[in-house]
C-alpha positions in Angstrom: -75.4 21.5 -46.2 -76.6 20.1 -43.2 -75.9 16.5 -44.5 -72.6 17.6 -45.1 -71.7 18.3 -41.9 -73.0 15.8 -40.1 -71.0 13.6 -42.7 -68.0 15.7 -40.9 -68.9 15.9 -37.5 -69.8 12.4 -37.3 -66.0 11.8 -39.1 -64.2 13.8 -36.7 -66.2 12.3 -34.0 -65.0 8.7 -35.5 -61.7 10.0 -35.2 -61.4 11.5 -31.9 -63.2 8.5 -30.6 -60.3 6.2 -32.5 -56.8 8.6 -31.2 -58.8 8.3 -27.3 -59.2 4.6 -28.2 -55.4 4.0 -29.9 -54.2 6.0 -27.0 -55.1 4.0 -24.4 -54.9 0.3 -25.9 -51.8 0.9 -27.6 -49.7 1.1 -24.0 -51.3 -1.8 -23.5 -50.8 -4.4 -26.4 -47.2 -2.8 -25.9 -46.6 -4.3 -22.0 -48.7 -7.4 -22.8 -45.9 -8.1 -26.0 -43.5 -6.4 -23.8 -43.8 -9.3 -21.3 -44.3 -11.8 -23.4 -41.0 -11.1 -25.2 -39.1 -10.1 -21.4 -40.4 -14.2 -19.6 -39.1 -15.1 -23.2 -35.8 -13.5 -23.5 -34.9 -13.7 -19.8 -35.8 -18.2 -20.2 -33.2 -18.1 -22.1 -30.5 -16.0 -20.4 -31.2 -18.3 -17.2 -30.0 -21.2 -19.7 -26.8 -19.1 -20.7 -26.0 -18.5 -17.4 -26.1 -22.6 -16.8 -23.8 -22.9 -19.5 -21.2 -20.2 -18.3 -21.3 -21.7 -14.8 -20.8 -25.2 -16.0 -18.4 -24.0 -18.8 -16.6 -22.2 -15.0 -16.7 -25.5 -12.9 -14.6 -26.9 -15.9 -12.7 -24.7 -17.3 -12.0 -22.4 -14.2 -13.0 -19.5 -16.0 -15.8 -17.9 -18.0 -16.0 -17.3 -22.1 -16.7 -14.8 -24.4 -17.2 -16.8 -27.1 -20.6 -18.5 -28.5 -18.5 -21.1 -30.0 -16.8 -22.1 -27.0 -19.5 -22.4 -25.0 -21.9 -24.6 -27.3 -19.0 -27.0 -28.8 -18.4 -27.2 -24.6 -22.3 -28.2 -23.7 -22.6 -30.4 -26.9 -19.1 -32.4 -26.9 -17.8 -32.1 -23.0 -18.9 -33.9 -20.3 -19.1 -32.8 -16.2 -18.2 -34.8 -13.2 -20.5 -36.4 -10.9 -19.9 -37.6 -7.9 -22.9 -40.5 -6.4 -22.5 -40.7 -3.2 -24.0 -44.0 -1.0 -23.8 -43.8 3.1 -22.8 -41.3 4.9 -20.9 -40.9 8.6 -22.8 -41.5 11.2 -22.4 -39.9 14.6 -21.1 -43.3 16.0 -18.6 -43.3 13.4 -17.5 -39.9 14.4 -17.8 -40.9 17.7 -15.3 -44.0 16.9 -12.5 -41.2 15.1 -13.2 -42.4 11.2 -13.2 -39.9 8.4 -14.5 -39.9 5.3 -11.5 -41.3 3.4 -11.2 -44.1 6.4 -14.7 -45.0 5.8 -13.8 -45.2 2.1 -11.7 -47.5 3.0 -13.2 -50.2 5.2 -16.3 -49.9 2.5 -18.8 -48.4 5.0 -19.2 -46.0 2.8 -19.5 -45.1 -1.2 -18.5 -42.3 -3.4 -18.4 -43.5 -7.2 -17.5 -40.4 -9.8 -19.2 -40.5 -13.4 -19.1 -38.3 -16.0 -22.5 -37.5 -17.7 -22.5 -35.3 -20.7 -23.4 -31.2 -20.3 -26.1 -31.6 -22.8 -27.9 -34.3 -21.0 -27.3 -33.2 -17.7 -27.7 -29.4 -17.5 -30.7 -29.4 -20.7 -31.1 -33.0 -22.0 -30.9 -34.1 -25.2 -33.3 -32.5 -27.1 -32.8 -29.4 -26.1 -31.5 -27.2 -28.7 -27.7 -25.4 -27.8 -27.0 -24.3 -31.0 -30.5 -21.3 -30.8 -28.9 -20.2 -26.9 -26.9 -17.8 -29.0 -30.4 -15.9 -30.6 -32.4 -13.6 -28.8 -35.9 -16.0 -28.8 -37.7 -13.1 -30.9 -39.3 -14.3 -34.1 -38.9 -10.5 -35.7 -34.8 -11.2 -35.4 -31.7 -13.4 -35.5 -29.7 -11.2 -33.2 -27.5 -12.3 -30.9 -27.1 -11.9 -27.9 -24.1 -9.7 -26.8 -21.1 -12.2 -24.6 -18.3 -11.4 -23.1 -15.9 -12.4 -20.1 -12.9 -11.4 -18.6 -11.5 -10.8 -14.3 -12.2 -8.9 -12.1 -9.3 -7.6 -10.0 -11.3 -6.9 -6.3 -9.8 -4.0 -4.1 -8.6 -7.1 -1.7 -6.6 -8.2 -4.8 -8.5 -11.3 -5.7 -8.6 -11.9 -8.9 -12.7 -13.1 -9.6 -13.3 -14.6 -13.2 -17.3 -12.8 -14.7 -19.0 -13.2 -17.5 -21.7 -11.2 -19.4 -24.8 -11.8 -21.4 -27.3 -9.3 -22.4 -29.8 -7.8 -25.6 -30.9 -4.5 -25.7 -34.4 -3.5 -25.7 -34.1 -2.2 -29.2 -33.7 -5.7 -30.1 -35.3 -7.6 -27.8 -38.6 -5.0 -28.6 -38.0 -4.5 -32.5 -41.5 -4.0 -34.6 -43.5 -2.8 -30.9 -44.4 0.9 -30.8 -40.9 2.4 -31.4 -42.1 5.6 -30.0 -43.0 3.4 -26.4 -39.6 1.8 -26.5 -37.5 5.5 -26.9 -39.8 6.0 -23.4 -38.7 2.7 -22.1 -35.3 3.5 -22.4 -35.0 6.9 -21.4 -37.1 5.6 -17.9 -33.9 3.3 -17.7 -31.1 5.7 -18.2 -32.3 8.0 -16.2 -32.9 5.8 -13.6 -28.9 4.6 -14.0 -30.4 1.2 -15.4 -29.2 -0.8 -19.1 -32.5 -0.5 -21.4 -32.4 -4.0 -22.1 -32.4 -7.6 -20.2 -28.8 -8.6 -18.6 -27.6 -11.5 -16.9 -24.1 -11.2 -14.9 -21.7 -8.6 -15.9 -17.9 -7.2 -16.9 -17.4 -4.3 -14.6 -19.3 -5.5 -11.1 -18.6 -8.9 -9.0 -22.4 -9.4 -9.0 -23.1 -13.2 -8.4 -23.9 -13.6 -11.8 -27.3 -12.1 -11.0 -29.9 -11.0 -13.7 -30.8 -7.2 -14.4 -34.6 -9.0 -13.8 -33.8 -10.0 -10.6 
């Protein structure tokens, strides 16, 4: 009987030790995994922002359609102006403008067309994957939208937004810790996930991690 009691006590002690260990270690493991996934997701959102800004430079607006954005990056071009020479103080004192200096050949401006993909990301960049949240446990896409906001002064401002919820970014991690994180974000009136841009305000295309 004594041996049985001792065995039970040892088992209980081991269980308590395990529960204490997991209560400490689980949040640590969660934070490590969360940081790695957040880092990869933020990098992808920065790429989306880069592509959207280039799209707007060419088309005058953002796009909320993945096919349009990917096709633009793969097949369209950007205008690049190479500048050789610049107006000096003596030229300015002589009343020369850039247009006059160009006409006289004193400075040169060469206009080139360059591939959007090559210019922004490089030929080997997997542009078709830009719409996917970079988490191995999911093939979910970022939510992408674009619209035009009219400011209080009556100015129309094109805006876009790309975002992914924590439930997607942190899929298959400790469910309760994800719920706690989402509740914390909502309590602080913040989006429970990562996003860049906004469809409701002009935030200069900022990310909510910045």
